[in-house]
C-alpha positions, 0 to 999 in steps of 0.5 A: 026848846026856846033858842033865845033862852038857850042862847042866854044860857050859852052866853052866861056859860061863856061869861063863866068860862072866862072867869072860872074855866070849864072845870070850876064853873057850876050850874049855879054859876051859870044860873046866877049869871043869868039871874035865874034859878038853876032849875030854869037852866036845866029846862034848856040843857041837861048838865054842865057838859051839855052846856059847854059842848053846845057852847063849843059847837056854837062858836065853831059853827059860827067860825065855819059859817064865816069860812064858808062865806069866804070860800063861796065868794065867787067875786073874790080871787082865789087868794082872797077866798083862801085867806078868808077861810084861814082868817075864820080859824085865826079869828076863832082862836083869837076870840077864844084865847084873848079874853081869858086863859080859860076860854082856850079850853074850847080849842083843845082838840084833845079835850074829852068833851069837845075835842071832836068839835075842834077836829071836825072844824079843822077837817071842814076847813081843810075840805074847803081849802081842798075845794078852792085849790082844786077849783083854782086848777093850778095846784098838782096836789090840792090836799097837800096844799090845803094841809100846808095852809092849815099848818100855816094858820096853826103856826100863826095861832101861836104868835102874838101878831099872827093876825097881822102876819096872816096876809103876808104869810098867806100871800107868800104861800099862795105865790108858791102854790098858785100861778100868777097867770091864774085867776087866783090873783 
């Protein structure tokens, strides 16, 4: 399967998603957006569900890669690394909720088709945060601290200026979780 052509299919599906949503998008819409026949699209995907499953996976995978890079940046203090993990999630949400009311469908953890991708993404972010809090060594319950951090970013997703609030909100949270004498600051 040509990954470049698959990428084009997913890009076309994203364009259609923004215009019509998952339910109203057809394989003909995707093919038309690409400027190819419907049968050409079927060379790269099985059906519409497969297209949107792959699209959701691609978007979440890219965000998780950004989160992992932030978590693994040993030159940055723990606070910056934790903020970077949370920023990756907030960026994904902003990317999928801003351009169109339909794109947010790919964020629904209760969705039949790609809910598991959303749930796995959140679990992976939580694991990164647990690791960072454990490494910092200043938190008695790293898993609980990670849950609080995930709850923080989830709350910020629902406000219009969540991106602007991430820095101060994370700083306030981390000041309570990480000791000022630790290497986290």
